[in-house]
TIZAVO-794556 format. One record per residue (C-alpha): residue number from 1; x, y, z. Coordinates in Angstrom, 1 decimal. Layout:
N
+-----+--------+--------+--------+
:  nr :      X :      Y :      Z :
+-----+--------+--------+--------+
: NUM :      X :      Y :      Z :
...
+-----+--------+--------+--------+
***
This chain:
471
+-----+--------+--------+--------+
:  nr :      X :      Y :      Z :
+-----+--------+--------+--------+
:   1 :  -31.3 :    5.4 :  -22.3 :
:   2 :  -33.5 :    3.8 :  -19.7 :
:   3 :  -31.3 :    4.1 :  -17.0 :
:   4 :  -30.5 :    7.8 :  -17.8 :
:   5 :  -34.3 :    7.8 :  -18.2 :
:   6 :  -34.6 :    6.4 :  -14.6 :
:   7 :  -32.6 :    8.9 :  -12.8 :
:   8 :  -33.9 :   11.7 :  -14.8 :
:   9 :  -37.4 :   11.7 :  -12.7 :
:  10 :  -38.4 :   12.5 :   -9.2 :
:  11 :  -40.6 :    9.3 :   -9.2 :
:  12 :  -36.8 :    7.2 :   -9.1 :
:  13 :  -36.3 :    6.6 :   -5.4 :
:  14 :  -40.4 :    5.4 :   -5.3 :
:  15 :  -41.7 :    1.5 :   -5.8 :
:  16 :  -43.6 :    2.5 :   -9.1 :
:  17 :  -43.3 :    5.4 :  -12.1 :
:  18 :  -45.7 :    8.6 :  -11.8 :
:  19 :  -46.5 :    8.0 :  -15.6 :
:  20 :  -47.4 :    4.6 :  -15.2 :
:  21 :  -48.6 :    3.3 :  -11.5 :
:  22 :  -50.5 :    0.3 :  -12.8 :
:  23 :  -50.5 :   -3.1 :  -11.1 :
:  24 :  -46.8 :   -2.3 :   -9.4 :
:  25 :  -48.6 :   -2.2 :   -6.2 :
:  26 :  -50.2 :   -5.7 :   -6.5 :
:  27 :  -47.2 :   -7.2 :   -7.9 :
:  28 :  -44.7 :   -5.8 :   -5.5 :
:  29 :  -47.5 :   -7.8 :   -2.6 :
:  30 :  -47.5 :  -11.0 :   -4.7 :
:  31 :  -43.5 :  -11.1 :   -4.9 :
:  32 :  -43.1 :  -10.4 :   -1.7 :
:  33 :  -45.9 :  -13.3 :   -0.8 :
:  34 :  -43.9 :  -15.7 :   -2.9 :
:  35 :  -40.2 :  -14.4 :   -1.1 :
:  36 :  -42.4 :  -15.5 :    2.2 :
:  37 :  -44.0 :  -18.2 :    1.0 :
:  38 :  -47.5 :  -16.6 :    1.3 :
:  39 :  -50.9 :  -17.3 :   -0.5 :
:  40 :  -51.5 :  -14.3 :   -2.7 :
:  41 :  -54.9 :  -13.6 :   -4.6 :
:  42 :  -56.4 :  -15.1 :   -1.9 :
:  43 :  -55.1 :  -18.1 :   -3.7 :
:  44 :  -56.9 :  -16.8 :   -7.3 :
:  45 :  -55.3 :  -17.0 :  -10.3 :
:  46 :  -56.5 :  -13.4 :  -11.0 :
:  47 :  -53.0 :  -12.5 :  -11.7 :
:  48 :  -50.4 :  -14.3 :  -14.2 :
:  49 :  -47.1 :  -14.6 :  -12.1 :
:  50 :  -43.9 :  -15.0 :  -13.9 :
:  51 :  -43.7 :  -10.7 :  -13.6 :
:  52 :  -43.9 :  -11.4 :   -9.9 :
:  53 :  -41.3 :  -14.3 :  -10.0 :
:  54 :  -39.0 :  -12.0 :  -11.7 :
:  55 :  -39.8 :   -9.0 :   -8.9 :
:  56 :  -39.5 :  -11.5 :   -6.8 :
:  57 :  -35.9 :  -12.5 :   -7.3 :
:  58 :  -35.1 :   -9.1 :   -8.4 :
:  59 :  -35.8 :   -8.3 :   -4.8 :
:  60 :  -34.4 :  -10.9 :   -3.0 :
:  61 :  -30.7 :  -10.0 :   -5.1 :
:  62 :  -30.8 :   -6.1 :   -4.2 :
:  63 :  -33.3 :   -5.3 :   -0.9 :
:  64 :  -36.4 :   -3.4 :   -1.1 :
:  65 :  -34.7 :   -0.5 :   -2.4 :
:  66 :  -36.6 :    1.1 :   -5.5 :
:  67 :  -34.0 :    2.9 :   -7.5 :
:  68 :  -31.9 :   -0.6 :   -7.7 :
:  69 :  -35.0 :   -2.8 :   -8.3 :
:  70 :  -36.1 :   -0.6 :  -11.3 :
:  71 :  -32.7 :   -0.3 :  -12.8 :
:  72 :  -32.6 :   -3.5 :  -13.3 :
:  73 :  -35.9 :   -3.8 :  -14.5 :
:  74 :  -35.1 :   -1.2 :  -16.7 :
:  75 :  -32.3 :   -3.1 :  -18.6 :
:  76 :  -34.3 :   -5.7 :  -18.7 :
:  77 :  -36.5 :   -3.7 :  -20.5 :
:  78 :  -34.2 :   -2.2 :  -22.8 :
:  79 :  -33.3 :   -5.2 :  -24.6 :
:  80 :  -36.7 :   -4.4 :  -26.5 :
:  81 :  -34.5 :   -2.1 :  -29.1 :
:  82 :  -31.9 :   -5.0 :  -29.8 :
:  83 :  -34.9 :   -7.3 :  -30.2 :
:  84 :  -36.5 :   -4.2 :  -32.8 :
:  85 :  -33.3 :   -4.5 :  -34.8 :
:  86 :  -32.8 :   -7.9 :  -35.1 :
:  87 :  -36.5 :   -8.7 :  -36.0 :
:  88 :  -36.1 :   -5.3 :  -38.4 :
:  89 :  -33.3 :   -7.0 :  -40.3 :
:  90 :  -35.6 :  -10.1 :  -41.2 :
:  91 :  -37.5 :   -8.1 :  -43.4 :
:  92 :  -35.8 :   -4.5 :  -44.3 :
:  93 :  -32.3 :   -3.2 :  -44.4 :
:  94 :  -30.2 :   -2.1 :  -42.2 :
:  95 :  -31.2 :    1.4 :  -42.0 :
:  96 :  -34.9 :    0.6 :  -41.4 :
:  97 :  -34.0 :   -1.7 :  -38.3 :
:  98 :  -30.8 :    0.8 :  -37.1 :
:  99 :  -34.0 :    3.8 :  -37.0 :
: 100 :  -36.6 :    1.5 :  -35.8 :
: 101 :  -34.1 :    0.3 :  -32.8 :
: 102 :  -33.4 :    3.9 :  -32.6 :
: 103 :  -37.5 :    5.0 :  -31.9 :
: 104 :  -37.6 :    2.0 :  -29.8 :
: 105 :  -34.5 :    3.1 :  -27.4 :
: 106 :  -36.1 :    6.7 :  -27.4 :
: 107 :  -39.9 :    6.1 :  -26.8 :
: 108 :  -40.8 :    8.1 :  -24.1 :
: 109 :  -43.8 :    5.0 :  -24.0 :
: 110 :  -41.2 :    2.0 :  -23.9 :
: 111 :  -39.2 :    4.1 :  -21.5 :
: 112 :  -41.6 :    4.5 :  -19.2 :
: 113 :  -42.9 :    0.6 :  -19.4 :
: 114 :  -39.3 :   -0.4 :  -18.6 :
: 115 :  -38.6 :    1.3 :  -15.4 :
: 116 :  -42.1 :    0.8 :  -14.4 :
: 117 :  -42.5 :   -2.7 :  -12.0 :
: 118 :  -45.3 :   -3.5 :  -14.0 :
: 119 :  -45.6 :   -6.4 :  -16.7 :
: 120 :  -45.0 :   -4.9 :  -19.8 :
: 121 :  -41.4 :   -4.2 :  -18.6 :
: 122 :  -40.8 :   -7.6 :  -19.5 :
: 123 :  -43.9 :   -8.4 :  -22.0 :
: 124 :  -43.2 :   -6.4 :  -24.9 :
: 125 :  -39.3 :   -7.9 :  -25.2 :
: 126 :  -41.1 :  -11.3 :  -25.3 :
: 127 :  -43.9 :  -10.0 :  -27.6 :
: 128 :  -41.0 :   -9.1 :  -30.1 :
: 129 :  -38.7 :  -11.6 :  -29.3 :
: 130 :  -41.4 :  -14.3 :  -30.5 :
: 131 :  -42.4 :  -12.6 :  -33.8 :
: 132 :  -38.3 :  -13.0 :  -34.6 :
: 133 :  -38.0 :  -16.6 :  -33.9 :
: 134 :  -42.0 :  -17.1 :  -35.4 :
: 135 :  -39.9 :  -15.7 :  -38.2 :
: 136 :  -36.9 :  -17.6 :  -38.2 :
: 137 :  -38.9 :  -20.9 :  -37.8 :
: 138 :  -40.3 :  -20.1 :  -40.8 :
: 139 :  -37.1 :  -19.7 :  -42.6 :
: 140 :  -36.4 :  -23.0 :  -41.2 :
: 141 :  -39.5 :  -25.1 :  -42.2 :
: 142 :  -39.1 :  -23.5 :  -45.9 :
: 143 :  -35.3 :  -24.6 :  -46.1 :
: 144 :  -36.4 :  -28.6 :  -44.8 :
: 145 :  -34.1 :  -28.6 :  -41.8 :
: 146 :  -35.5 :  -30.7 :  -39.7 :
: 147 :  -33.4 :  -30.0 :  -36.8 :
: 148 :  -33.7 :  -26.9 :  -36.1 :
: 149 :  -37.6 :  -26.6 :  -36.9 :
: 150 :  -38.1 :  -28.6 :  -34.2 :
: 151 :  -35.5 :  -26.3 :  -31.6 :
: 152 :  -36.9 :  -23.1 :  -33.0 :
: 153 :  -40.9 :  -24.4 :  -32.6 :
: 154 :  -39.8 :  -25.3 :  -28.9 :
: 155 :  -38.2 :  -21.8 :  -28.3 :
: 156 :  -41.6 :  -20.4 :  -29.7 :
: 157 :  -43.7 :  -22.6 :  -27.6 :
: 158 :  -41.6 :  -22.0 :  -24.4 :
: 159 :  -41.8 :  -18.4 :  -25.1 :
: 160 :  -45.9 :  -18.6 :  -25.4 :
: 161 :  -45.9 :  -20.0 :  -22.4 :
: 162 :  -43.2 :  -17.6 :  -20.6 :
: 163 :  -45.4 :  -14.8 :  -22.1 :
: 164 :  -48.3 :  -16.1 :  -21.4 :
: 165 :  -47.9 :  -16.2 :  -17.6 :
: 166 :  -47.0 :  -12.5 :  -18.1 :
: 167 :  -49.6 :  -11.6 :  -19.9 :
: 168 :  -52.5 :  -14.1 :  -20.0 :
: 169 :  -53.7 :  -13.2 :  -23.5 :
: 170 :  -50.7 :  -14.3 :  -25.0 :
: 171 :  -52.3 :  -17.7 :  -25.3 :
: 172 :  -54.0 :  -16.5 :  -27.8 :
: 173 :  -50.7 :  -16.5 :  -30.1 :
: 174 :  -50.7 :  -20.2 :  -30.2 :
: 175 :  -53.7 :  -20.1 :  -32.7 :
: 176 :  -52.0 :  -16.9 :  -34.7 :
: 177 :  -48.9 :  -18.4 :  -34.6 :
: 178 :  -49.5 :  -21.3 :  -37.1 :
: 179 :  -51.6 :  -18.9 :  -39.0 :
: 180 :  -48.6 :  -16.5 :  -39.7 :
: 181 :  -46.9 :  -19.6 :  -41.1 :
: 182 :  -49.4 :  -20.8 :  -43.2 :
: 183 :  -49.4 :  -16.9 :  -44.8 :
: 184 :  -45.6 :  -16.3 :  -44.9 :
: 185 :  -44.4 :  -19.6 :  -46.5 :
: 186 :  -47.5 :  -20.5 :  -48.7 :
: 187 :  -45.1 :  -23.4 :  -50.3 :
: 188 :  -44.6 :  -25.1 :  -46.6 :
: 189 :  -46.9 :  -28.0 :  -47.1 :
: 190 :  -49.7 :  -27.8 :  -44.5 :
: 191 :  -48.3 :  -30.8 :  -42.7 :
: 192 :  -44.9 :  -29.5 :  -41.8 :
: 193 :  -47.2 :  -26.3 :  -40.2 :
: 194 :  -49.3 :  -28.5 :  -38.3 :
: 195 :  -46.5 :  -30.7 :  -36.8 :
: 196 :  -44.6 :  -26.9 :  -36.1 :
: 197 :  -47.9 :  -26.0 :  -34.6 :
: 198 :  -48.1 :  -29.2 :  -32.4 :
: 199 :  -44.4 :  -28.7 :  -31.1 :
: 200 :  -45.4 :  -24.9 :  -30.3 :
: 201 :  -48.2 :  -26.0 :  -28.1 :
: 202 :  -47.2 :  -29.0 :  -26.7 :
: 203 :  -44.1 :  -26.9 :  -25.4 :
: 204 :  -46.0 :  -23.9 :  -24.5 :
: 205 :  -48.7 :  -26.7 :  -22.0 :
: 206 :  -45.2 :  -27.9 :  -20.5 :
: 207 :  -44.2 :  -24.1 :  -19.5 :
: 208 :  -47.6 :  -23.6 :  -18.1 :
: 209 :  -48.3 :  -27.0 :  -16.2 :
: 210 :  -46.6 :  -26.4 :  -13.4 :
: 211 :  -48.6 :  -23.2 :  -12.4 :
: 212 :  -51.8 :  -24.8 :  -13.5 :
: 213 :  -51.5 :  -27.8 :  -10.9 :
: 214 :  -50.5 :  -25.2 :   -8.3 :
: 215 :  -53.6 :  -23.0 :   -8.8 :
: 216 :  -55.6 :  -26.4 :   -9.6 :
: 217 :  -54.7 :  -27.3 :   -6.2 :
: 218 :  -55.3 :  -23.8 :   -4.9 :
: 219 :  -59.1 :  -23.3 :   -6.0 :
: 220 :  -59.9 :  -27.2 :   -5.2 :
: 221 :  -58.7 :  -25.7 :   -1.3 :
: 222 :  -61.4 :  -22.8 :   -2.1 :
: 223 :  -63.9 :  -24.8 :   -3.2 :
: 224 :  -63.7 :  -27.0 :   -0.4 :
: 225 :  -63.4 :  -24.1 :    2.4 :
: 226 :  -65.9 :  -22.3 :    5.1 :
: 227 :  -67.1 :  -20.5 :    3.7 :
: 228 :  -66.4 :  -21.6 :    0.0 :
: 229 :  -67.5 :  -19.5 :   -2.6 :
: 230 :  -71.1 :  -18.6 :   -3.8 :
: 231 :  -70.8 :  -20.6 :   -6.3 :
: 232 :  -68.1 :  -23.8 :   -6.9 :
: 233 :  -65.2 :  -21.8 :   -9.4 :
: 234 :  -63.6 :  -23.7 :  -12.4 :
: 235 :  -60.1 :  -25.2 :  -10.8 :
: 236 :  -58.6 :  -25.4 :  -13.9 :
: 237 :  -56.7 :  -22.8 :  -15.9 :
: 238 :  -53.6 :  -22.1 :  -18.3 :
: 239 :  -52.6 :  -18.5 :  -17.0 :
: 240 :  -55.5 :  -16.4 :  -15.2 :
: 241 :  -59.0 :  -16.9 :  -14.8 :
: 242 :  -60.1 :  -13.7 :  -14.9 :
: 243 :  -60.7 :  -13.4 :  -18.9 :
: 244 :  -64.9 :  -13.8 :  -17.7 :
: 245 :  -64.2 :  -11.2 :  -15.2 :
: 246 :  -62.7 :   -8.3 :  -17.3 :
: 247 :  -64.8 :   -8.7 :  -20.4 :
: 248 :  -68.2 :   -8.0 :  -18.2 :
: 249 :  -66.3 :   -5.6 :  -16.2 :
: 250 :  -65.5 :   -4.2 :  -19.8 :
: 251 :  -68.9 :   -4.2 :  -21.6 :
: 252 :  -71.6 :   -3.3 :  -20.0 :
: 253 :  -74.5 :   -0.1 :  -20.1 :
: 254 :  -72.2 :    1.5 :  -17.7 :
: 255 :  -68.9 :    1.1 :  -19.1 :
: 256 :  -66.6 :    4.1 :  -20.6 :
: 257 :  -63.8 :    2.1 :  -22.2 :
: 258 :  -61.6 :    2.8 :  -18.9 :
: 259 :  -61.0 :    0.5 :  -16.1 :
: 260 :  -64.4 :    1.0 :  -13.6 :
: 261 :  -65.0 :   -2.2 :  -11.8 :
: 262 :  -67.8 :   -0.7 :   -9.9 :
: 263 :  -69.5 :    0.0 :  -12.8 :
: 264 :  -70.9 :   -3.5 :  -12.7 :
: 265 :  -70.6 :   -4.2 :   -9.2 :
: 266 :  -69.9 :   -1.4 :   -6.8 :
: 267 :  -68.0 :   -3.1 :   -4.3 :
: 268 :  -65.5 :   -4.6 :   -6.8 :
: 269 :  -64.2 :   -0.6 :   -6.6 :
: 270 :  -62.7 :   -1.9 :   -3.1 :
: 271 :  -60.1 :   -3.3 :   -4.7 :
: 272 :  -60.6 :   -7.0 :   -3.6 :
: 273 :  -62.7 :   -9.9 :   -5.1 :
: 274 :  -65.1 :  -11.4 :   -2.2 :
: 275 :  -65.8 :  -15.0 :   -2.9 :
: 276 :  -68.8 :  -14.4 :   -0.8 :
: 277 :  -70.7 :  -12.1 :   -2.7 :
: 278 :  -72.6 :  -14.1 :   -6.1 :
: 279 :  -72.8 :  -11.2 :   -8.1 :
: 280 :  -69.0 :  -11.4 :   -8.2 :
: 281 :  -68.4 :  -14.6 :   -8.5 :
: 282 :  -71.0 :  -14.8 :  -11.4 :
: 283 :  -69.2 :  -12.2 :  -13.2 :
: 284 :  -66.2 :  -14.6 :  -12.5 :
: 285 :  -68.2 :  -17.4 :  -13.5 :
: 286 :  -69.9 :  -16.1 :  -16.6 :
: 287 :  -68.2 :  -12.6 :  -18.2 :
: 288 :  -68.4 :  -13.6 :  -21.3 :
: 289 :  -72.1 :  -13.9 :  -21.4 :
: 290 :  -72.7 :  -11.3 :  -19.9 :
: 291 :  -70.4 :   -9.1 :  -21.6 :
: 292 :  -71.7 :  -10.8 :  -25.0 :
: 293 :  -75.3 :  -10.1 :  -23.8 :
: 294 :  -74.8 :   -6.2 :  -23.4 :
: 295 :  -72.8 :   -5.6 :  -26.8 :
: 296 :  -75.5 :   -8.3 :  -28.4 :
: 297 :  -78.8 :   -6.5 :  -27.0 :
: 298 :  -77.7 :   -3.0 :  -27.6 :
: 299 :  -75.8 :   -3.3 :  -30.8 :
: 300 :  -75.7 :    0.8 :  -31.1 :
: 301 :  -74.6 :    1.5 :  -27.4 :
: 302 :  -72.1 :   -1.8 :  -28.0 :
: 303 :  -70.3 :   -0.4 :  -31.0 :
: 304 :  -69.9 :    3.2 :  -29.5 :
: 305 :  -68.5 :    1.6 :  -26.5 :
: 306 :  -65.6 :    0.1 :  -28.5 :
: 307 :  -65.1 :    3.1 :  -30.6 :
: 308 :  -64.5 :    4.5 :  -27.5 :
: 309 :  -61.7 :    2.0 :  -26.8 :
: 310 :  -60.2 :    2.0 :  -30.0 :
: 311 :  -60.0 :    5.9 :  -29.3 :
: 312 :  -58.8 :    5.9 :  -25.7 :
: 313 :  -55.9 :    3.3 :  -26.6 :
: 314 :  -54.7 :    5.2 :  -29.9 :
: 315 :  -53.5 :    7.5 :  -27.2 :
: 316 :  -50.6 :    5.9 :  -27.4 :
: 317 :  -49.4 :    6.9 :  -30.6 :
: 318 :  -49.5 :   10.5 :  -28.9 :
: 319 :  -46.5 :    9.3 :  -26.8 :
: 320 :  -43.6 :   11.0 :  -28.2 :
: 321 :  -39.8 :   10.5 :  -27.5 :
: 322 :  -37.1 :   11.5 :  -25.3 :
: 323 :  -37.8 :   12.5 :  -21.1 :
: 324 :  -40.1 :   14.9 :  -22.6 :
: 325 :  -42.1 :   13.4 :  -24.6 :
: 326 :  -41.3 :   15.2 :  -27.7 :
: 327 :  -43.6 :   16.5 :  -29.4 :
: 328 :  -46.1 :   16.1 :  -26.9 :
: 329 :  -45.1 :   17.0 :  -24.1 :
: 330 :  -45.4 :   16.2 :  -20.1 :
: 331 :  -48.9 :   17.5 :  -19.4 :
: 332 :  -51.9 :   15.4 :  -19.4 :
: 333 :  -53.6 :   12.5 :  -17.8 :
: 334 :  -52.8 :    8.6 :  -16.3 :
: 335 :  -55.7 :    6.7 :  -16.8 :
: 336 :  -56.7 :    4.1 :  -14.1 :
: 337 :  -54.2 :    1.4 :  -14.6 :
: 338 :  -52.7 :    2.7 :  -17.2 :
: 339 :  -49.8 :    4.4 :  -18.9 :
: 340 :  -49.5 :    8.5 :  -19.0 :
: 341 :  -50.9 :   10.5 :  -22.3 :
: 342 :  -50.6 :   13.7 :  -23.1 :
: 343 :  -52.7 :   16.2 :  -23.6 :
: 344 :  -51.1 :   17.7 :  -26.9 :
: 345 :  -51.9 :   14.7 :  -29.2 :
: 346 :  -50.0 :   16.5 :  -32.2 :
: 347 :  -48.1 :   13.3 :  -33.1 :
: 348 :  -50.7 :   11.1 :  -32.8 :
: 349 :  -51.7 :   11.7 :  -36.9 :
: 350 :  -48.4 :   11.8 :  -37.8 :
: 351 :  -47.6 :    8.9 :  -36.1 :
: 352 :  -51.0 :    7.1 :  -38.4 :
: 353 :  -49.7 :    8.8 :  -41.4 :
: 354 :  -46.0 :    7.6 :  -41.1 :
: 355 :  -47.5 :    4.1 :  -40.5 :
: 356 :  -50.0 :    4.0 :  -43.2 :
: 357 :  -46.8 :    5.3 :  -45.6 :
: 358 :  -44.9 :    2.4 :  -44.0 :
: 359 :  -46.9 :    0.0 :  -44.5 :
: 360 :  -47.3 :    0.8 :  -48.3 :
: 361 :  -43.5 :    1.0 :  -48.7 :
: 362 :  -43.3 :   -2.6 :  -47.3 :
: 363 :  -45.6 :   -4.0 :  -49.4 :
: 364 :  -43.0 :   -6.9 :  -50.7 :
: 365 :  -42.4 :   -8.1 :  -47.0 :
: 366 :  -46.3 :   -8.2 :  -46.1 :
: 367 :  -47.0 :  -11.8 :  -46.9 :
: 368 :  -43.8 :  -13.2 :  -45.1 :
: 369 :  -44.0 :  -10.4 :  -42.4 :
: 370 :  -47.4 :  -11.5 :  -41.6 :
: 371 :  -46.7 :  -12.1 :  -38.0 :
: 372 :  -46.0 :   -8.0 :  -37.8 :
: 373 :  -50.1 :   -7.0 :  -38.8 :
: 374 :  -51.4 :  -10.2 :  -37.5 :
: 375 :  -49.7 :   -8.7 :  -34.0 :
: 376 :  -50.9 :   -5.4 :  -34.2 :
: 377 :  -54.7 :   -6.9 :  -35.2 :
: 378 :  -54.2 :   -9.2 :  -32.0 :
: 379 :  -53.6 :   -6.2 :  -29.9 :
: 380 :  -57.1 :   -4.4 :  -31.7 :
: 381 :  -59.0 :   -7.4 :  -30.4 :
: 382 :  -57.4 :   -7.4 :  -27.0 :
: 383 :  -58.3 :   -3.9 :  -26.7 :
: 384 :  -62.1 :   -4.2 :  -28.0 :
: 385 :  -62.5 :   -7.0 :  -25.6 :
: 386 :  -61.2 :   -5.4 :  -22.5 :
: 387 :  -60.3 :   -1.6 :  -22.2 :
: 388 :  -59.4 :    1.1 :  -24.0 :
: 389 :  -55.6 :    0.6 :  -22.4 :
: 390 :  -53.2 :    3.0 :  -24.1 :
: 391 :  -50.6 :    0.2 :  -22.8 :
: 392 :  -52.2 :   -2.2 :  -25.0 :
: 393 :  -51.7 :   -0.7 :  -28.1 :
: 394 :  -48.1 :    0.8 :  -26.9 :
: 395 :  -46.9 :   -3.5 :  -26.6 :
: 396 :  -47.1 :   -3.6 :  -30.3 :
: 397 :  -44.9 :    0.1 :  -30.5 :
: 398 :  -41.6 :   -1.7 :  -31.6 :
: 399 :  -43.0 :   -3.3 :  -34.7 :
: 400 :  -45.0 :    0.3 :  -35.9 :
: 401 :  -41.7 :    1.6 :  -35.1 :
: 402 :  -40.3 :   -0.5 :  -37.8 :
: 403 :  -42.8 :    0.6 :  -40.7 :
: 404 :  -42.7 :    3.9 :  -39.4 :
: 405 :  -38.9 :    3.6 :  -40.0 :
: 406 :  -39.5 :    1.9 :  -43.8 :
: 407 :  -41.6 :    4.7 :  -44.4 :
: 408 :  -38.7 :    7.6 :  -42.7 :
: 409 :  -36.2 :    5.6 :  -44.5 :
: 410 :  -38.3 :    5.6 :  -48.0 :
: 411 :  -38.8 :    9.5 :  -47.9 :
: 412 :  -35.4 :   10.2 :  -46.9 :
: 413 :  -33.6 :    8.2 :  -49.6 :
: 414 :  -35.9 :   10.0 :  -52.4 :
: 415 :  -34.6 :   13.5 :  -51.1 :
: 416 :  -32.2 :   15.2 :  -52.8 :
: 417 :  -30.0 :   15.4 :  -49.9 :
: 418 :  -30.3 :   12.0 :  -48.1 :
: 419 :  -27.1 :   13.1 :  -46.5 :
: 420 :  -28.4 :   16.4 :  -44.7 :
: 421 :  -31.5 :   14.1 :  -43.3 :
: 422 :  -29.3 :   11.8 :  -41.6 :
: 423 :  -27.0 :   14.0 :  -40.2 :
: 424 :  -30.4 :   15.8 :  -38.8 :
: 425 :  -31.6 :   12.4 :  -37.5 :
: 426 :  -28.0 :   12.2 :  -35.9 :
: 427 :  -28.7 :   15.6 :  -34.5 :
: 428 :  -31.8 :   14.7 :  -32.6 :
: 429 :  -30.6 :   11.8 :  -31.3 :
: 430 :  -27.8 :   13.8 :  -29.8 :
: 431 :  -30.3 :   15.8 :  -28.4 :
: 432 :  -32.5 :   13.6 :  -26.9 :
: 433 :  -29.2 :   11.7 :  -25.2 :
: 434 :  -28.6 :   15.3 :  -23.5 :
: 435 :  -31.4 :   15.9 :  -22.4 :
: 436 :  -31.5 :   12.6 :  -20.8 :
: 437 :  -28.1 :   12.9 :  -19.1 :
: 438 :  -29.4 :   16.6 :  -18.2 :
: 439 :  -32.3 :   15.9 :  -16.5 :
: 440 :  -30.4 :   12.9 :  -14.3 :
: 441 :  -28.6 :   15.0 :  -13.0 :
: 442 :  -31.4 :   18.0 :  -12.3 :
: 443 :  -34.6 :   15.6 :  -11.7 :
: 444 :  -37.7 :   17.0 :  -12.8 :
: 445 :  -41.3 :   17.3 :  -10.2 :
: 446 :  -44.4 :   17.2 :  -11.5 :
: 447 :  -47.8 :   18.2 :  -10.0 :
: 448 :  -50.3 :   15.8 :   -9.7 :
: 449 :  -54.1 :   16.0 :   -8.8 :
: 450 :  -56.8 :   13.8 :   -8.8 :
: 451 :  -58.8 :   11.9 :   -6.5 :
: 452 :  -57.8 :   12.1 :   -2.7 :
: 453 :  -58.8 :    9.5 :   -0.5 :
: 454 :  -60.4 :   11.5 :    2.4 :
: 455 :  -59.3 :    9.1 :    5.5 :
: 456 :  -55.6 :    9.3 :    4.5 :
: 457 :  -55.4 :   13.1 :    2.5 :
: 458 :  -52.8 :   11.2 :    0.0 :
: 459 :  -53.9 :   11.2 :   -3.8 :
: 460 :  -55.7 :    7.8 :   -4.8 :
: 461 :  -53.6 :    6.8 :   -7.4 :
: 462 :  -55.6 :    3.8 :   -8.6 :
: 463 :  -57.9 :    6.7 :   -9.9 :
: 464 :  -57.3 :    9.5 :  -12.9 :
: 465 :  -54.3 :   11.4 :  -12.1 :
: 466 :  -54.0 :   14.8 :  -14.1 :
: 467 :  -49.9 :   15.5 :  -14.1 :
: 468 :  -47.9 :   18.5 :  -15.6 :
: 469 :  -43.8 :   19.8 :  -15.0 :
: 470 :  -43.4 :   22.2 :  -12.2 :
: 471 :  -41.1 :   24.8 :  -13.8 :
+-----+--------+--------+--------+
***
């Protein structure tokens, strides 16, 4: 499905997806710098490195051929479907797991991030794998097989480290995983949970340590440079040092929930971090203080901004299925550093209704499945702290699909003719597959409008872009 999706749009020969430009250019430059042995981001740990390393390995094997590179990435992204099925089988029956996996396989949003050269391509499968391994660890703790506990706790820690090197905020799951164990398996002694949590944290540290040591050396050299930064920078980071910077850019009086670096410091809109600019370095060092100062100092404006972020991010739930993004369609907006969302958001309220119904019918599994709703809640917290990116809500889409599948299967089982409903579902799957195959033979083209660079006359990809299909 992912390969057909890639072949079915006019961007298949480009190094980025028209539906999700994001940081494709940056990670391509990062990967090429790694291949040449050069310094990237001035040596600053602004972007976690895992996806850049994966991209460099792919490019090293197939060359700088965008179609081939994105095809291989799409296969990595496609692992989210079987992982969703396996996670579903841990809590529900085969019908729910299969329905959830099919929703993940045909999801327009997940297809886009699978074929786009951005961190979500590998991060979403890692996030689902994390939830799956946590459940296996909880069951092992309850069954008392010490050897399995050590292996599974170590595996969880490795995933935490790899995922944090992909998306830095994943490191927060070091705290979340023990909480999920304590809620999901209340009869397990707290000492055993604490030991497992220690093993997880230790394994994660070992995975993160090489990158931390490398960035420590780079930051030490930056501080000693002539001219050095406006103020000395902290030299130890786990995966990325941009947490304070992002928090300050996302939470200020001029913020509107979208990515606007110039909203705080005008020069940050130029796309390069200036170490000699005291204002920029101040945000890098004291961004959390600046952001909290606004949120607490102007509570009404701060609350309004947080609600705007949630509203923007929830547009991820307007994304539908298949190459046509049914039922939302392909006319919409790609906000800066975010995924395309449609103007017609009919599916959004349906999505919320199905999620609520799925949670209701899944009440018996909510304790053992604490990791599921904790991951979704954590995604909301990350969104509130950062920007109203739809792609942030999309990260937990496989889990959301499982709850929606539970609602769909529950409703179908209560229908008078469940077999008819199953056949209708199979017909929809077939129709979406045929649509993908037809589009691969005749790729669709799109009309893009937005901000034009006055020098080059080309569309500024890092700004908001409106898209509509060309008949």
